C-alpha positions in Angstrom: 62.8 173.8 143.9 63.5 171.6 146.9 64.6 168.2 146.0 61.9 165.6 146.0 61.9 161.9 146.5 59.6 159.6 144.2 58.2 156.2 144.8 56.7 154.3 142.0 53.2 152.8 142.6 50.3 151.2 140.4 47.8 151.4 143.3 45.8 148.4 144.7 43.4 148.3 141.7 46.0 148.0 139.0 45.7 151.4 137.7 48.3 152.9 135.3 51.7 153.4 137.0 52.5 156.5 138.7 55.2 158.1 140.8 54.2 159.6 144.2 56.5 162.7 145.3 57.7 163.7 148.7 59.8 166.1 150.4 62.5 164.7 152.7 60.8 166.7 155.6 57.6 164.9 155.0 59.1 161.4 155.1 61.0 162.3 158.2 57.6 163.1 159.8 56.2 159.8 158.8 59.3 157.9 160.0 59.1 159.8 163.3 55.5 159.1 163.7 56.0 155.3 163.1 58.8 155.2 165.7 56.5 157.1 168.3 53.6 154.8 167.6 55.5 151.6 168.1 58.0 152.8 170.7 60.7 151.8 168.3 63.5 154.3 169.3 65.7 151.4 170.3 66.8 148.0 168.5 68.0 147.3 164.9 65.6 146.7 161.8 65.7 143.9 159.2 64.7 144.9 155.9 63.3 142.0 153.3 61.6 144.5 151.0 63.0 146.5 148.0 64.3 149.8 148.9 62.6 151.5 145.8 59.4 150.7 147.6 58.1 152.9 150.3 57.7 150.0 152.6 61.6 149.2 152.3 62.8 152.7 152.1 60.9 153.8 155.3 62.8 151.1 157.3 66.0 152.8 156.5 64.7 156.2 157.3 63.2 155.0 160.7 66.5 153.3 161.6 68.4 156.3 160.5 66.5 158.6 162.8 66.7 156.3 165.8 70.4 155.7 165.2 70.1 152.2 164.9 71.2 149.7 162.1 69.5 148.0 159.2 70.2 144.3 158.2 69.1 143.7 154.6 68.0 140.3 153.5 70.1 139.8 150.2 68.8 137.8 147.0 65.3 136.7 146.6 62.9 136.1 149.4 63.6 133.3 151.4 61.6 132.7 154.8 64.2 130.5 156.5 67.0 132.9 155.4 64.8 135.8 156.7 64.3 134.0 160.2 68.1 133.3 160.4 69.0 136.8 159.7 66.5 138.1 162.4 68.2 135.7 164.7 71.9 136.4 163.9 71.5 140.2 163.6 69.3 140.4 166.7 66.9 142.9 164.9 63.9 143.6 166.8 61.8 145.3 164.2 60.9 144.4 160.6 58.1 144.9 158.0 56.6 142.1 155.7 53.9 141.8 153.1 51.3 139.2 153.7 52.5 136.6 151.5 55.8 136.6 153.3 54.0 135.9 156.6 52.1 133.0 155.0 55.6 131.5 154.0 56.7 131.7 157.5 53.5 130.1 158.7 53.5 127.4 156.1 56.9 126.5 156.8 56.2 126.4 160.7 59.2 128.7 161.2 59.7 129.8 164.7 60.7 133.4 165.4 64.0 134.1 167.2 63.5 135.4 170.8 63.7 139.3 171.2 61.8 140.2 168.0 59.3 143.2 169.1 57.2 143.8 166.1 56.5 142.8 162.4 54.6 145.3 160.4 52.5 143.8 157.9 51.5 146.1 155.0 50.6 146.1 151.4 47.3 144.2 152.0 45.2 142.5 154.6 46.6 139.5 156.6 43.8 137.2 157.5 43.0 136.4 161.0 43.8 132.7 161.0 47.3 133.3 159.6 47.9 136.1 161.7 47.1 134.1 164.9 49.2 131.1 163.6 52.0 133.6 163.0 51.7 134.9 166.6 51.8 131.3 168.0 55.0 130.8 166.1 56.5 133.9 168.0 56.2 136.4 165.3 54.6 139.6 166.7 52.8 140.7 163.5 50.6 143.7 163.5 48.4 144.7 160.7 49.0 148.1 159.2 46.8 150.4 156.8 48.2 152.8 154.4 49.5 153.6 151.1 52.4 155.1 149.1 50.5 158.6 149.4 50.9 158.5 153.2 54.5 157.4 153.4 53.6 153.8 154.3 51.5 153.8 157.4 48.3 155.7 158.3 47.1 153.2 161.1 48.7 150.3 162.7 47.7 147.9 165.5 50.1 147.2 168.3 52.3 144.3 169.3 50.9 144.0 172.8 47.2 143.6 171.6 45.8 140.2 170.5 46.1 140.1 166.4 43.4 142.0 164.9 42.6 143.7 161.5 40.0 146.1 162.7 40.1 149.3 164.8 43.7 150.0 163.9 45.3 152.9 165.8 45.8 156.1 163.7 49.4 157.4 163.8 50.0 160.4 165.7 51.2 162.6 162.9 47.8 162.2 160.9 44.3 163.6 160.9 41.9 161.0 159.3 38.5 161.6 158.3 35.7 160.1 156.1 33.8 161.8 153.4 30.1 161.4 152.6 30.7 158.2 150.8 33.0 156.8 153.7 36.0 157.2 151.7 39.1 157.7 153.9 40.7 161.3 153.8 43.9 162.2 155.5 46.0 165.3 156.2 49.2 166.3 157.8 52.8 167.3 157.2 53.8 163.8 156.2 51.5 163.8 153.1 52.5 163.6 149.5 53.4 166.9 147.7 52.6 165.6 144.1 52.4 162.7 141.6 53.8 162.0 138.1 50.8 160.4 136.2 51.4 158.2 133.1 49.7 159.7 130.1 48.5 157.7 127.0 51.3 158.8 124.9 53.8 157.4 127.7 54.7 160.8 128.9 54.1 162.0 132.5 52.1 164.9 133.8 53.1 166.6 136.9 50.1 166.9 139.4 50.8 169.2 142.3 49.1 168.4 145.7 48.7 171.6 147.9 49.7 171.2 151.4 46.4 172.5 152.7 44.4 170.0 150.9 43.1 166.7 152.4 44.1 163.8 150.3 41.1 161.4 149.5 41.6 157.7 148.8 39.4 155.0 147.2 39.1 153.1 150.5 36.0 152.8 152.3 36.6 152.9 156.2 34.9 153.1 159.5 36.4 155.5 162.0 35.8 155.4 165.7 37.7 158.3 167.3 41.5 157.5 166.6 40.7 154.0 165.4 40.2 153.0 161.7 38.8 150.0 160.1 39.4 149.4 156.3 36.1 148.1 154.8 36.9 147.7 151.1 37.8 149.4 147.9 35.2 151.9 146.5 36.6 151.5 143.1 36.2 147.7 143.0 32.5 147.8 143.2 30.7 146.5 139.9 27.2 146.3 138.6 25.7 142.8 138.1 22.3 142.6 136.9 21.6 146.1 138.0 23.1 145.5 141.6 26.2 147.0 143.0 28.6 143.9 144.0 31.8 144.1 146.1 34.2 141.3 144.4 36.3 141.6 147.6 33.8 140.6 150.0 32.9 137.6 147.8 36.6 136.7 147.7 36.9 137.0 151.4 34.0 134.6 152.0 35.2 132.2 149.2 38.9 132.1 150.7 37.4 130.6 153.9 36.4 127.5 151.7 39.3 127.9 149.2 42.5 129.6 150.7 44.3 131.7 148.2 41.3 132.1 145.9 40.9 135.3 144.0 37.8 136.9 142.6 37.8 139.0 139.6 34.9 140.7 137.7 34.7 140.4 133.9 32.2 141.6 131.4 29.1 139.7 130.7 26.7 140.2 127.6 23.6 139.9 129.7 24.4 140.6 133.3 26.7 143.4 132.6 29.4 141.6 134.6 30.0 138.4 136.3 32.4 137.0 139.0 35.1 134.7 138.1 37.0 132.8 140.8 40.7 132.0 140.1 43.1 129.7 141.8 45.7 126.9 141.6 43.1 124.1 142.3 40.1 123.5 140.0 38.6 121.0 142.3 38.8 123.3 145.3 37.4 126.2 143.4 34.6 124.3 142.0 33.5 122.9 145.4 33.9 126.3 147.2 32.0 128.2 144.5 29.1 125.8 144.6 28.8 126.0 148.2 28.8 129.7 148.1 26.5 130.0 145.2 23.8 127.9 147.3 23.2 130.7 149.7 24.5 133.9 147.8 22.2 136.3 146.1 22.0 135.9 142.3 24.4 138.9 141.5 27.0 137.8 144.1 27.2 134.2 142.7 30.4 132.9 140.9 29.7 132.6 137.4 32.9 130.8 136.2 36.1 129.4 137.7 39.7 129.4 136.3 42.5 127.1 137.3 45.7 129.4 137.2 48.6 130.4 139.3 47.8 133.7 140.9 50.2 136.3 139.6 52.1 138.5 142.2 54.0 141.7 141.9 57.7 141.7 143.3 56.2 143.0 146.6 54.1 139.7 146.8 50.9 141.7 146.2 48.2 140.4 143.8 49.0 141.7 140.2 45.3 142.3 139.0 46.6 143.7 135.8 48.4 140.5 134.8 45.5 138.2 136.2 42.9 140.2 133.9 45.3 139.6 131.1 45.5 136.1 131.6 41.6 135.7 131.8 41.3 137.6 128.4 44.0 135.6 126.6 42.9 132.2 127.8 39.1 132.2 128.0 39.1 128.5 127.2 40.6 127.9 130.7 37.4 129.1 132.3 34.8 126.7 133.4 31.0 127.5 134.1 29.7 126.9 137.6 26.2 125.6 137.9 23.8 127.9 139.8 21.4 126.4 142.1 17.9 126.2 141.0 
């Protein structure tokens, strides 16, 4: 059997950990597609991400195929050390997760001249932060992808104003939507299998035939070769008999309380309720009350919880840890008065 390369992932919804398997040929195709899409055949890369993650590993593979160098940020993430490395190395290309961009913006750290593109993956970077990053000279572009696609399926371009919709699909992918509007993709860069965690701790090998399309849990809108991510299909919950999207409520709440996270938890009468979490109880309370004034009943925030938001090593929201904190500390939750 051909040697395979595995990347660990738990997915965006905090599902049990698994390993996604690729052939080296498939990863080469993904790397070449990204180089072609961004016209990144020249110039060094800077890597601030762990190489065991697909986002970090693909930096090295792209640079290797282009014959350019990679400059790795050593130690824990530090936004000023990253900016200094970009400057001293002369790197033109890099990848970041949204929380790292937020750190650059909050620190008002200017980008060195010569940076061509910063690919933002692992989640959405909001418009305001993206525009502020651009004003500081960081040419951030939103990407959409997953471990199963070898990183990117669609990515904006740095010569466009910053945007999060209508991302250009990379040349090596075919992308479609099924009857439920879930994204499906096919191409020679696709995963070839997965190792799935079983209840007894063992792994089950799942083979993914090369001819099959891979269906995601992401709802998207497609317009020709442009993709707009809408929301996760598996995050919808029923509250008072109606389907509610916690991510949509979270997005609205974050306009009033940046950094707030909305999670659903079981409720004996309504079936589920929405809980807003964040580091400032006062800000959560004000934002939730403002939201509840105009929101339909099922979409209202039922309670709030002051807590630091747990993140993974990649800087993504750790929903599994957040749910555990909610279960273990119910006394920290405070009810939000509904408008009459």
